[in-house]
Kinemage of the C-alpha trace (Angstrom):
@kinemage 1
@onewidth
@group {chain A} dominant
@subgroup {mainchain}
@vectorlist {calphas} color= white
{ca met a 1} P 0.000 0.000 0.000
{ca ile a 2} L 1.380 3.407 -0.989
{ca glu a 3} L 1.659 6.066 1.731
{ca leu a 4} L 1.246 9.615 0.343
{ca val a 5} L 1.537 12.928 2.247
{ca leu a 6} L 0.271 16.394 1.250
{ca thr a 7} L 0.505 19.458 3.515
{ca ile a 8} L -2.188 22.134 3.320
{ca asn a 9} L -2.262 25.750 4.486
{ca asp a 10} L -5.345 27.253 2.829
{ca lys a 11} L -5.782 30.901 3.804
{ca asp a 12} L -7.966 31.924 0.828
{ca gly a 13} L -9.856 28.639 0.439
{ca ser a 14} L -8.539 27.800 -3.069
{ca tyr a 15} L -5.317 25.899 -2.276
{ca thr a 16} L -7.184 22.708 -1.270
{ca ala a 17} L -8.633 22.511 -4.801
{ca his a 18} L -5.064 22.298 -6.180
{ca ala a 19} L -4.317 19.497 -3.699
{ca gly a 20} L -7.454 17.722 -4.949
{ca val a 21} L -6.260 17.979 -8.570
{ca val a 22} L -2.861 16.521 -7.579
{ca leu a 23} L -4.666 13.570 -5.973
{ca ala a 24} L -6.906 13.114 -9.036
{ca ser a 25} L -3.830 12.996 -11.314
{ca ile a 26} L -2.330 10.273 -9.080
{ca phe a 27} L -5.541 8.223 -8.806
{ca phe a 28} L -6.082 8.390 -12.589
{ca asn a 29} L -2.628 6.892 -13.324
{ca thr a 30} L -2.209 4.465 -10.376
{ca gln a 31} L -4.050 1.197 -9.715
{ca gln a 32} L -2.544 0.335 -6.320
{ca thr a 33} L -4.405 1.342 -3.126
{ca ile a 34} L -3.147 4.578 -1.559
{ca asn a 35} L -3.280 5.897 1.999
{ca val a 36} L -3.546 9.689 1.703
{ca his a 37} L -2.244 11.612 4.741
{ca ile a 38} L -3.355 15.269 4.853
{ca val a 39} L -1.259 17.359 7.284
{ca his a 40} L -3.045 20.658 7.908
{ca asp a 41} L -3.747 23.534 10.314
{ca asp a 42} L -6.904 25.479 11.204
{ca ser a 43} L -7.126 26.988 7.697
{ca leu a 44} L -8.546 23.759 6.189
{ca ser a 45} L -12.327 24.229 6.246
{ca glu a 46} L -14.834 21.451 6.992
{ca glu a 47} L -16.325 21.913 3.503
{ca asn a 48} L -12.968 21.292 1.806
{ca lys a 49} L -12.303 18.396 4.181
{ca leu a 50} L -15.575 16.779 3.061
{ca lys a 51} L -14.692 17.303 -0.619
{ca leu a 52} L -11.285 15.630 -0.163
{ca thr a 53} L -13.009 12.686 1.551
{ca gln a 54} L -15.546 12.384 -1.306
{ca leu a 55} L -12.753 12.438 -3.892
{ca val a 56} L -10.746 9.695 -2.152
{ca asp a 57} L -13.864 7.537 -1.567
{ca val a 58} L -14.900 7.691 -5.234
{ca phe a 59} L -11.492 6.244 -6.241
{ca his a 60} L -11.631 3.634 -3.388
{ca his a 61} L -8.594 4.840 -1.427
{ca asn a 62} L -8.121 5.816 2.249
{ca ile a 63} L -7.658 9.281 3.750
{ca phe a 64} L -6.383 10.457 7.171
{ca phe a 65} L -6.271 14.007 8.529
{ca tyr a 66} L -3.591 15.320 10.912
{ca his a 67} L -4.206 18.633 12.628
{ca val a 68} L -0.711 19.830 13.572
{ca thr a 69} L 0.624 22.503 15.881
{ca val a 70} L 4.292 23.364 15.216
{ca pro a 71} L 6.398 22.957 18.404
{ca gly a 72} L 7.139 26.165 20.294
{ca asp a 73} L 10.942 25.896 19.991
{ca met a 74} L 10.686 25.564 16.184
{ca ile a 75} L 8.271 28.525 15.990
{ca glu a 76} L 10.680 30.613 18.075
{ca val a 77} L 13.704 29.745 15.916
{ca ala a 78} L 11.838 29.988 12.578
{ca ala a 79} L 10.491 33.431 13.524
{ca gly a 80} L 14.033 34.780 13.055
{ca val a 81} L 14.212 33.484 9.459
{ca his a 82} L 13.538 36.418 7.121
{ca lys a 83} L 11.675 34.447 4.404
{ca ile a 84} L 9.421 32.441 6.733
{ca glu a 85} L 6.480 34.835 6.239
{ca tyr a 86} L 6.721 34.371 2.460
{ca trp a 87} L 6.672 30.546 2.668
{ca thr a 88} L 4.438 30.372 5.841
{ca met a 89} L 4.956 28.071 8.824
{ca ala a 90} L 3.146 25.290 6.924
{ca ser a 91} L 6.376 24.748 4.968
{ca met a 92} L 7.845 23.400 8.230
{ca tyr a 93} L 5.342 20.509 8.359
{ca arg a 94} L 7.421 18.276 6.093
{ca leu a 95} L 10.329 18.613 8.546
{ca leu a 96} L 8.177 16.978 11.250
{ca leu a 97} L 6.956 13.937 9.262
{ca pro a 98} L 9.094 11.392 11.214
{ca asn a 99} L 7.049 12.256 14.324
{ca leu a 100} L 3.709 12.730 12.540
{ca ile a 101} L 3.304 9.677 10.282
{ca gln a 102} L 3.668 6.254 11.888
{ca ala a 103} L 4.686 4.536 8.634
{ca asp a 104} L 8.083 3.184 7.572
{ca arg a 105} L 8.236 5.340 4.437
{ca val a 106} L 6.106 7.994 2.689
{ca ile a 107} L 6.004 9.972 -0.546
{ca tyr a 108} L 5.774 13.724 0.017
{ca leu a 109} L 4.447 15.991 -2.781
{ca asp a 110} L 3.975 19.752 -3.114
{ca cys a 111} L 0.580 20.899 -4.403
{ca asp a 112} L 1.998 22.456 -7.620
{ca ile a 113} L 2.819 18.971 -8.945
{ca leu a 114} L 1.397 17.126 -11.968
{ca val a 115} L 1.697 13.330 -11.645
{ca asn a 116} L 1.438 12.009 -15.209
{ca met a 117} L 2.764 8.510 -14.458
{ca asp a 118} L 2.099 5.510 -12.211
{ca ile a 119} L 3.354 6.730 -8.821
{ca asn a 120} L 4.035 3.097 -7.870
{ca glu a 121} L 7.275 3.451 -9.902
{ca leu a 122} L 8.465 6.064 -7.382
{ca trp a 123} L 7.182 4.036 -4.427
{ca ser a 124} L 9.075 0.903 -5.614
{ca ile a 125} L 12.528 2.568 -5.365
{ca asp a 126} L 14.683 0.840 -2.722
{ca leu a 127} L 16.328 3.445 -0.475
{ca gly a 128} L 18.382 0.999 1.605
{ca glu a 129} L 20.109 2.896 4.415
{ca his a 130} L 19.492 6.329 2.854
{ca tyr a 131} L 17.369 8.907 4.694
{ca leu a 132} L 15.415 9.882 1.586
{ca gly a 133} L 15.299 9.866 -2.195
{ca ala a 134} L 15.118 13.156 -4.130
{ca val a 135} L 16.045 14.802 -7.442
{ca leu a 136} L 18.848 17.352 -7.867
{ca asp a 137} L 17.539 20.931 -7.905
{ca gln a 138} L 17.382 22.411 -11.416
{ca gly a 139} L 17.756 26.073 -10.394
{ca glu a 140} L 20.581 28.116 -11.947
{ca asn a 141} L 23.184 30.598 -10.658
{ca leu a 142} L 22.860 29.441 -7.039
{ca leu a 143} L 26.481 28.411 -6.372
{ca glu a 144} L 27.243 31.520 -4.309
{ca tyr a 145} L 24.051 30.989 -2.279
{ca phe a 146} L 24.881 27.328 -1.530
{ca thr a 147} L 28.403 28.269 -0.480
{ca ser a 148} L 27.104 30.918 1.944
{ca leu a 149} L 25.054 28.207 3.719
{ca gly a 150} L 27.836 25.615 3.700
{ca leu a 151} L 25.876 23.366 1.303
{ca ser a 152} L 27.172 21.438 -1.702
{ca ala a 153} L 25.833 22.545 -5.103
{ca glu a 154} L 26.512 19.028 -6.469
{ca leu a 155} L 24.280 17.411 -3.810
{ca tyr a 156} L 21.556 20.058 -3.351
{ca phe a 157} L 18.135 18.495 -3.996
{ca asn a 158} L 14.652 19.930 -4.558
{ca ser a 159} L 12.084 19.223 -1.839
{ca gly a 160} L 8.927 19.268 -4.021
{ca val a 161} L 8.996 15.472 -4.457
{ca ile a 162} L 10.631 13.370 -1.736
{ca leu a 163} L 10.531 9.675 -0.886
{ca phe a 164} L 11.198 9.647 2.883
{ca gln a 165} L 12.587 6.556 4.651
{ca leu a 166} L 11.178 7.597 8.039
{ca asn a 167} L 12.639 4.672 10.011
{ca asn a 168} L 16.198 5.636 8.994
{ca ile a 169} L 15.548 9.272 9.959
{ca arg a 170} L 14.177 8.251 13.362
{ca asn a 171} L 17.387 6.293 13.956
{ca lys a 172} L 19.501 9.382 13.172
{ca gln a 173} L 20.718 10.956 16.394
{ca asn a 174} L 19.523 14.509 17.063
{ca trp a 175} L 17.900 15.035 13.643
{ca tyr a 176} L 15.463 17.513 15.197
{ca gly a 177} L 18.202 19.443 17.033
{ca glu a 178} L 20.247 19.754 13.806
{ca met a 179} L 17.249 21.362 12.104
{ca leu a 180} L 16.855 23.931 14.873
{ca asp a 181} L 20.596 24.724 14.832
{ca phe a 182} L 20.585 25.343 11.076
{ca leu a 183} L 17.519 27.609 11.286
{ca arg a 184} L 19.179 29.507 14.126
{ca asn a 185} L 22.596 29.886 12.410
{ca phe a 186} L 21.399 30.930 8.925
{ca pro a 187} L 18.450 33.343 9.286
{ca met a 188} L 19.084 34.863 5.811
{ca met a 189} L 18.211 31.625 3.932
{ca thr a 190} L 15.624 32.073 1.164
{ca met a 191} L 14.146 28.513 1.043
{ca pro a 192} L 13.949 27.506 4.718
{ca asp a 193} L 12.394 24.008 4.540
{ca gln a 194} L 14.433 22.919 1.493
{ca asp a 195} L 17.699 24.322 2.878
{ca val a 196} L 17.143 22.610 6.244
{ca leu a 197} L 16.416 19.229 4.602
{ca asn a 198} L 19.611 19.550 2.539
{ca ala a 199} L 21.683 20.561 5.575
{ca val a 200} L 20.522 17.556 7.630
{ca tyr a 201} L 20.086 14.778 5.030
{ca ser a 202} L 22.087 15.590 1.840
{ca ser a 203} L 25.109 13.652 3.162
{ca asn a 204} L 23.118 10.395 2.881
{ca tyr a 205} L 20.351 10.482 0.285
{ca leu a 206} L 19.621 8.698 -2.998
{ca gln a 207} L 19.659 10.836 -6.165
{ca met a 208} L 16.641 9.767 -8.224
{ca asp a 209} L 16.008 10.107 -11.949
{ca gln a 210} L 14.968 13.598 -13.069
{ca arg a 211} L 11.648 12.337 -14.479
{ca phe a 212} L 10.389 11.996 -10.877
{ca asn a 213} L 10.675 15.786 -10.394
{ca thr a 214} L 11.064 17.620 -13.712
{ca phe a 215} L 10.842 21.426 -13.655
{ca ala a 216} L 8.210 22.678 -16.092
{ca his a 217} L 9.034 24.742 -19.193
{ca ser a 218} L 7.128 25.631 -22.364
{ca glu a 219} L 8.515 22.862 -24.634
{ca leu a 220} L 8.431 20.055 -22.044
{ca asp a 221} L 7.125 16.598 -22.950
{ca leu a 222} L 4.736 15.828 -20.053
{ca asp a 223} L 4.385 12.107 -20.785
{ca asn a 224} L 5.427 9.626 -18.041
{ca lys a 225} L 6.806 12.305 -15.696
{ca ile a 226} L 6.142 14.010 -12.400
{ca val a 227} L 6.231 17.684 -13.439
{ca his a 228} L 6.948 20.411 -10.868
{ca phe a 229} L 5.651 23.907 -11.662
{ca ala a 230} L 8.234 25.483 -9.351
{ca gly a 231} L 8.244 28.954 -10.952
{ca asp a 232} L 5.626 31.697 -11.074
{ca asn a 233} L 3.674 30.031 -13.895
{ca lys a 234} L 1.590 27.275 -12.241
{ca trp a 235} L -0.240 24.590 -14.198
{ca trp a 236} L -3.644 25.957 -13.166
{ca glu a 237} L -2.912 29.221 -15.051
{ca thr a 238} L -4.811 29.583 -18.327
{ca asp a 239} L -1.599 30.300 -20.298
{ca ser a 240} L 0.221 27.214 -18.920
{ca pro a 241} L 0.997 24.426 -21.435
{ca ala a 242} L -0.409 21.958 -18.859
{ca ala a 243} L -3.700 23.859 -18.353
{ca pro a 244} L -5.713 21.303 -20.434
{ca leu a 245} L -4.434 18.479 -18.198
{ca tyr a 246} L -5.252 20.503 -15.083
{ca asn a 247} L -8.815 21.081 -16.283
{ca lys a 248} L -9.148 17.381 -17.143
{ca phe a 249} L -8.206 16.310 -13.603
{ca leu a 250} L -10.162 19.185 -12.040
{ca ala a 251} L -13.325 17.777 -13.604
{ca met a 252} L -12.695 14.553 -11.632
{ca thr a 253} L -12.845 16.427 -8.304
{ca pro a 254} L -15.692 17.992 -6.287
{ca trp a 255} L -14.296 21.398 -7.316
{ca gly a 256} L -15.052 20.634 -10.986
{ca gly a 257} L -18.456 21.021 -12.599
{ca glu a 258} L -18.622 17.444 -13.951
{ca phe a 259} L -17.963 15.653 -10.628
{ca thr a 260} L -20.800 13.309 -9.605
{ca pro a 261} L -19.897 11.671 -6.281
{ca ala a 262} L -21.436 8.277 -5.659
{ca pro a 263} L -21.348 6.612 -2.217
{ca val a 264} L -19.118 3.548 -2.057
{ca ser a 265} L -21.027 0.311 -1.466
{ca glu a 266} L -20.573 -1.516 1.840
{ca pro a 267} L -18.841 -4.645 0.453
{ca glu a 268} L -16.229 -2.507 -1.311
{ca gln a 269} L -15.582 -0.578 1.894
{ca ala a 270} L -15.170 -3.817 3.830
{ca asn a 271} L -12.321 -4.866 1.513
{ca ile a 272} L -10.207 -1.874 2.634
{ca pro a 273} L -9.057 -2.542 6.215
{ca pro a 274} L -8.890 0.638 8.270
{ca glu a 275} L -5.545 1.663 9.696
{ca pro a 276} L -5.238 1.323 13.499
{ca pro a 277} L -5.111 4.618 15.410
{ca ala a 278} L -1.595 6.006 15.807
{ca pro a 279} L 0.024 5.300 19.197
{ca glu a 280} L 0.883 8.151 21.467
{ca ile a 281} L 4.178 9.721 20.355
{ca gln a 282} L 6.892 9.670 22.984
{ca pro a 283} L 10.212 11.535 22.849
{ca val a 284} L 13.010 9.241 21.640
{ca glu a 285} L 15.799 8.547 24.130
{ca ile a 286} L 19.125 9.221 22.402
{ca gln a 287} L 22.465 7.909 23.669
{ca leu a 288} L 24.958 10.745 23.788
{ca pro a 289} L 28.472 10.315 22.339
{ca glu a 290} L 31.582 10.966 24.443
{ca asn a 291} L 31.817 14.673 23.532
{ca pro a 292} L 28.314 15.485 22.412
{ca ala a 293} L 26.900 18.796 21.334
{ca pro a 294} L 23.840 19.858 23.363
{ca glu a 295} L 20.989 17.903 21.793
{ca val a 296} L 17.377 18.970 21.455
{ca ala a 297} L 14.962 16.056 21.803
{ca ala a 298} L 12.211 15.952 19.223
{ca pro a 299} L 9.106 17.139 21.058
{ca ala a 300} L 5.869 15.235 21.237
{ca leu a 301} L 3.705 17.020 18.688
{ca glu a 302} L 0.045 17.817 19.241
{ca val a 303} L -1.482 15.525 16.613
{ca val a 304} L -5.057 14.432 16.203
{ca ala a 305} L -4.817 10.643 15.778
{ca pro a 306} L -5.816 9.728 12.229
{ca ala a 307} L -8.840 7.551 11.682
{ca pro a 308} L -10.436 6.355 8.465
{ca glu a 309} L -13.012 8.840 7.336
{ca val a 310} L -16.529 7.416 6.944
{ca ala a 311} L -17.955 8.083 3.516
{ca ala a 312} L -20.499 10.823 4.092
{ca pro a 313} L -23.531 11.051 1.819
{ca ala a 314} L -22.686 13.680 -0.735
{ca pro a 315} L -25.103 16.557 -1.259
{ca glu a 316} L -27.117 16.381 -4.471
{ca asn a 317} L -25.920 19.713 -5.820
{ca ile a 318} L -22.417 20.831 -4.920
{ca pro a 319} L -22.002 24.608 -5.373
{ca val a 320} L -19.462 25.382 -8.058
{ca lys a 321} L -18.598 28.977 -7.233
{ca arg a 322} L -14.874 28.277 -7.052
{ca arg a 323} L -14.513 28.416 -10.835
{ca arg a 324} L -15.404 32.119 -10.962
{ca arg a 325} L -13.203 32.708 -7.976
{ca lys a 326} L -10.339 30.850 -9.609
{ca arg a 327} L -10.666 32.899 -12.773
{ca arg a 328} L -10.522 36.083 -10.748
{ca arg a 329} L -7.475 34.751 -8.955
{ca ser a 330} L -5.716 33.741 -12.186
{ca leu a 331} L -6.563 37.162 -13.627
{ca arg a 332} L -5.121 38.782 -10.525
{ca leu a 333} L -1.926 36.739 -10.890
{ca arg a 334} L -1.619 37.703 -14.564
{ca ile a 335} L -2.024 41.374 -13.624
{ca ile a 336} L 0.660 40.985 -10.943
{ca arg a 337} L 3.020 39.413 -13.496
{ca arg a 338} L 2.409 42.225 -15.963
{ca leu a 339} L 3.113 44.797 -13.271
{ca arg a 340} L 6.354 42.983 -12.426
{ca lys a 341} L 7.389 43.013 -16.078
{ca lys a 342} L 6.560 46.718 -16.320
{ca arg a 343} L 8.609 47.431 -13.216
{ca met a 344} L 11.568 45.538 -14.656
{ca ile a 345} L 11.250 47.424 -17.971
{ca arg a 346} L 10.951 50.737 -16.130
{ca ala a 347} L 13.983 49.917 -14.014
{ca lys a 348} L 15.911 49.075 -17.195
{ca tyr a 349} L 14.866 52.326 -18.903
{ca arg a 350} L 15.641 54.271 -15.747
{ca ser a 351} L 19.174 52.918 -15.807
{ca ile a 352} L 19.494 53.821 -19.521
{ca lys a 353} L 18.144 57.318 -18.850
{ca arg a 354} L 20.581 57.704 -15.964
{ca ile a 355} L 23.498 56.834 -18.251
{ca lys a 356} L 22.262 59.364 -20.835
{ca leu a 357} L 21.855 62.005 -18.135
{ca ile a 358} L 25.400 61.403 -16.899
{ca lys a 359} L 26.679 61.770 -20.474
{ca arg a 360} L 24.739 65.025 -20.943
{ca leu a 361} L 26.096 66.402 -17.670
{ca his a 362} L 29.599 65.425 -18.752
{ca val a 363} L 29.139 67.264 -22.088
{ca lys a 364} L 27.749 70.344 -20.265
{ca lys a 365} L 30.725 70.409 -17.911
{ca lys a 366} L 33.091 70.103 -20.859
{ca lys a 367} L 31.370 72.968 -22.674
{ca ala a 368} L 31.376 75.121 -19.545
{ca leu a 369} L 35.100 74.465 -19.085
{ca gln a 370} L 35.805 75.428 -22.704
{ca leu a 371} L 33.699 78.602 -22.243
{ca arg a 372} L 35.708 79.556 -19.158
{ca lys a 373} L 38.953 79.040 -21.048
{ca lys a 374} L 37.725 81.297 -23.871
{ca lys a 375} L 36.714 84.022 -21.396
{ca lys a 376} L 40.124 83.878 -19.730
{ca ala a 377} L 41.840 84.092 -23.110
{ca leu a 378} L 39.759 87.185 -24.012
{ca gln a 379} L 40.546 88.813 -20.676
{ca leu a 380} L 44.276 88.224 -21.192
{ca arg a 381} L 44.073 89.652 -24.700
{ca lys a 382} L 42.296 92.773 -23.436
{ca lys a 383} L 44.979 93.319 -20.825
{ca lys a 384} L 47.738 93.229 -23.450
{ca leu a 385} L 46.095 95.884 -25.745
{ca pro a 386} L 47.162 99.538 -24.984
{ca leu a 387} L 44.418 101.845 -23.740
{ca val a 388} L 43.743 105.209 -25.528
{ca arg a 389} L 42.260 108.249 -23.842
{ca lys a 390} L 39.032 109.455 -25.414
{ca lys a 391} L 37.161 112.593 -24.674
{ca ser a 392} L 33.499 112.455 -23.801
{ca lys a 393} L 30.941 114.844 -22.384
{ca his a 394} L 31.570 113.586 -18.894
{ca gly a 395} L 35.314 113.485 -19.035
{ca met a 396} L 38.222 111.424 -20.228
{ca lys a 397} L 37.625 107.688 -20.679
{ca lys a 398} L 40.056 104.883 -21.429
{ca val a 399} L 38.925 102.544 -24.185
{ca pro a 400} L 40.791 99.926 -26.154
{ca pro a 401} L 41.652 100.956 -29.748
{ca lys a 402} L 39.413 99.653 -32.490
{ca lys a 403} L 40.862 97.287 -34.958
{ca ser a 404} L 40.952 98.520 -38.503
{ca thr a 405} L 38.511 96.816 -40.783
{ca tyr a 406} L 40.748 97.491 -43.786
{ca pro a 407} L 43.934 95.505 -44.147
{ca leu a 408} L 47.100 97.565 -44.352
{ca lys a 409} L 49.188 97.099 -47.437
{ca arg a 410} L 52.894 97.264 -47.261
{ca thr a 411} L 54.502 99.676 -49.692
{ca ser a 412} L 58.007 99.096 -50.758
């Protein structure tokens, strides 16, 4: 059975729909039964919770919800990280999976992922003694950034798709304390969760094939790949090359207009054994080495024990107001992108204008200097000419002699 984890922080109510489309893309391409673990906070509404349950029930899989409160020491340390407000505290949830999910291994996915392959291929990878399996990050011009954090550019992986071997991580001494230390020592990091995972686990992870986490671009072949829309252009945008696929999978969810949920029959439900409730999480006792650094024990997290959700009878008519809302949101994002482009163009033209202004000022200064030199030369010339007394009504006046307009001819 495949164990799959998604984390949800849904402030505006639309992010859960993207998570639903990710699940639909997986269910459409995978035959094996999947346990879906949804790690969330208070922002996940009961309405969206019901829709996720309906979606999973229609495809005959299992779903578990985990309401998580981030430990106080992590909140305190993460508050000093400058980019944490941009990524939100929900990005820290994946760091806590060894204490949240009581499974040996799990697949973690971001919600801007398109799964256009059988995810059992990823699940079947043998990690051995490695902490996790991931794909090298495909970002460019980041060498200086990696060096500033003490990370290796040759080993730096992307955290959008990760196969976690949770048992190996639990056996790692002070994994939680190492995370806190890195967050505390490098507050200027720009990708907190990804940088922390690389700092703690990149020394012992399995580099997977790039098709399990391929960054999207305009000419990409989407077939048999897990595609990550890591940039500004997400696959739910109307101008995205994957927009038709997004709309196809959206129609399979309660957020799409064509979704017709049907309650699962009792015999089919009986064939899926429910998972036992998770045992109470206790702090792990760690044997200290001879000269240990002060270790921070992983705290017992406040987790609502997961239980199989009972298939609730779906309402006859599900309101489909999200489509209008989504269009407005996509329009808003397009407007934001245009404004960004305009700002960049303006900044470019401002720099060009500044260069031209500097050149003009330089030319003006040069002309002013030449003018001063000419004035000085005239003044010197006037001083050298003899002055002649001239009578006027008011008295004698010294004036320089006038130059003759007629040239003098020499006579021999």
